C-alpha positions as CSV (number, residue, x, y, z in Angstrom):
1,M,-42.6,-71.3,37.8
2,R,-45.0,-68.3,37.9
3,Q,-46.8,-67.2,34.8
4,T,-46.1,-63.7,33.5
5,A,-48.9,-61.2,34.5
6,K,-50.2,-59.4,31.5
7,M,-51.0,-55.7,31.8
8,E,-53.6,-54.2,29.5
9,L,-51.6,-51.3,28.1
10,D,-51.6,-49.9,24.6
11,I,-48.6,-51.3,22.6
12,S,-47.6,-47.7,21.7
13,K,-47.0,-46.9,25.4
14,K,-44.8,-50.0,26.1
15,I,-41.0,-49.8,26.0
16,L,-40.4,-53.6,25.5
17,L,-42.7,-56.0,23.7
18,D,-42.9,-59.7,23.7
19,T,-42.9,-61.6,20.4
20,K,-46.7,-61.8,20.2
21,E,-47.0,-58.1,20.7
22,L,-44.3,-57.4,18.1
23,Q,-46.2,-59.5,15.7
24,A,-49.4,-57.5,16.4
25,M,-47.5,-54.2,16.0
26,L,-46.0,-55.3,12.7
27,S,-49.0,-57.2,11.4
28,C,-46.9,-60.2,10.4
29,G,-46.1,-63.7,11.4
30,R,-43.6,-64.9,14.0
31,Y,-40.8,-65.6,11.6
32,T,-40.9,-62.1,10.0
33,A,-41.4,-60.3,13.3
34,V,-38.3,-62.0,14.8
35,K,-36.3,-61.3,11.6
36,I,-37.2,-57.6,11.7
37,G,-36.5,-57.4,15.4
38,T,-33.1,-59.1,15.0
39,D,-32.2,-56.9,12.0
40,A,-33.1,-53.8,14.1
41,A,-30.8,-55.1,16.9
42,S,-33.7,-54.7,19.3
43,R,-33.6,-58.0,21.1
44,V,-33.4,-57.8,24.9
45,D,-32.9,-61.0,26.9
46,V,-34.2,-60.9,30.5
47,G,-33.7,-64.3,32.1
48,N,-35.5,-66.8,29.9
49,R,-37.7,-64.2,28.3
50,V,-37.0,-62.5,24.9
51,L,-38.3,-59.0,24.6
52,W,-38.0,-56.4,21.8
53,N,-37.2,-52.7,22.1
54,R,-40.2,-51.0,20.4
55,K,-38.4,-47.7,19.6
56,K,-35.5,-49.5,17.8
57,V,-37.9,-51.5,15.7
58,E,-39.9,-48.3,14.8
59,K,-36.7,-46.5,13.9
60,Y,-35.5,-49.5,11.7
61,I,-38.8,-49.7,9.9
62,G,-38.6,-45.9,9.2
63,E,-35.1,-46.2,7.8
64,I,-35.8,-49.1,5.4
65,S,-39.1,-47.8,4.1
66,L,-39.0,-45.2,1.4
């Protein structure tokens, strides 16, 4: 199995994020990042990979924050 090639792109320019990038974007741990991503309905399964839709997460955070 081939390893995923990482591109050095700013997180704000990406459409989909992996879980580690989601954690970095939210400044939280894995459990909380996955919970926020799931609550935002932003999970995208591509083969065995789990990616997160950045725009849905940002919209969800904007809606729940006051």
